[in-house]
N, C-alpha and C positions, 0 to 999 in steps of 0.2 A: 402525435404519433408515439406509440409505445416502443421503447427500445427493446429489441428482441430478447436480450438477456434478463430483462425485468418482466417480460410477458408471462403471466401465470399459466398460460395455455401451453407454453413451450416445455418440453421435457428437459430433464437434467442434462442428457446427452446433447440435445440441440443447443442448449445454452453454453455448455463448455466448448462445444465445437465452434460455435459462433465466436466466442472470445479468443480461442486459440488461433483462429483463422483471420481475425480482424487485422486490417492493414493500416493502423494508425493509432496514435495516442489521442485520447479524447478527454472530455469531462469525466468519463466513466471508466476508462481503461488506461493503466500505466504498465509498460513492459520493463522488466529487469532482466538483463542478460544472465546475471549470476547473483549469487548471494553466498557470502562466507560467514557462516554462523559464529566463527571465532573472532570476527572483527567488530569491535564496538562501533566503528564508523558506519557499518552496514545497518546495525540495529537502530542507530540514531536516525539514519536516512529513512528507514521504513516507519519509524515512529512518526516522523514528520508527514510522510505520505498517508499513513493511516489516519492521522489527526485531520489532515486536509479533507480527505474523502468523507469522514464521519461528520465533520462540522458543516460541510456543504450538502452534498446530495447522495453520498455513497458511491461505491465503485469497486473496481477489481484491480489487484496487483497480480501480474502474471510473471512468473519467474521461469527463465530459460529461453526467452525470445529477445533478440536484439531490437532495440527501440527505433532504429532508423531504417534498417533493411528488412526487419521482421523475419530474419533467418532463425530457424529453430535450432538452438544450440543444446538445450537441456541443461540441467544442473546436477551437481554431484550428489551421490546417494546420501552422504552424511547431512548435507544441507536440506535436501527435500524431506528427510526424516525428521528434522527439527521443525521445518515450516509446515508440516502436515498437522501439527498439534496447536490448535488455536489458543489453548490455555497457556502454553509455553510462550507463544508470541505476546499475548496480552500481559503476562507477568513481566516480560522484559520491557515492553514499551510503556506500560502504565506507571512505571517508576518516574516517568518524565511528564505526565499530564494528569489533569483533573478536568472533568470527571473521568473516571476510568472507562476504557473501551471494554465492553463485556459481551459483545455478540458477533465476533468474527467467526467465519467458517472458512475452511480450507479443504481443497481437494487435490489429489494427486492423479495425474494422467501420464500414461506412457504411450508415446507415438514414435514409431520407428526406433525402438529401443532407447529413446531419450526420455528423461524425466522432466515433467513440468508441474508447477504448483500454481493454483489459482486461489488467491485469498479474496473472499468477498467481505467488504466493509460496508455494512448498512449505514444509512443516514441516522445520526443520533438526533432524532426529532426532539426539539425543545432543549437541546444541550449544545453548548459551545465548549470545545476542548481547548484548554490553555496550558502552555508549558509551565510547569511548577518547579523544575529542576534543570539547571544548566546541563546541557549535553555536550561533552567535549571529549576529544581523543588526541593522541599524539601521532603525527604523521611520520613518514620514514626518516625525515631530518630531525625528529624529536621536537618539532615545533607543535605547540598546543593549538588545536583548531576547535572553535566553538561552532557547533551546528544548531543547537537549540539554546535560546536565551529565555530566562524566566520572564513570564508575562506575554510571550509571543503567542499569536493565534494564526494558524495557517488555513488557507482555503484553496480549493482547486479551481483554476481558470484555464479553459481550453485543455491543453495537455501539460500543464505545469503547476507547481506549488508556488503560492505567493503569500507574503504577509498580508494580513487583513487590512483593508482600506475602509474609510468611513461608509462608503456605499454598500460594502459587504455586510456591515452591521445591520443596515436596513433590511437586507435580504434575510439574514438570520433571524431577526426579530419578527 
């Protein structure tokens, strides 16, 4: 069965409407309630998310929707204006991985005066993305937290990100 948002017969509006109205995180969709473009922690988390989708089967990051209740919150103007630019996103995340991600697309939707961003991450056919630079930040207590470690590979399983396991290598190869 072809997933509706990958169906080439569906229009752009049908695909984005399906994604914004979907009620669950899956292999293909991950919801983010917010995104603070000034926070390194946020960039490191989406670098991991984008890496996992690209390494496995592709998918969508949706900003402005709560991931458990699917309530439409929307995101701040400054944040959606940064996330609408795929080149800006790729520049920030590619500092942490090889091969680089080069084919993201992003769209902005306004529903009930709330802003939403959908980032499409295509599957990187024949490529496995690996962390090349430690991704760390300091929390509110000034404690250093490491989110990405050199040599790690992430894949998407169900609705979550996991470190690669031996059977995942078979799937990738």
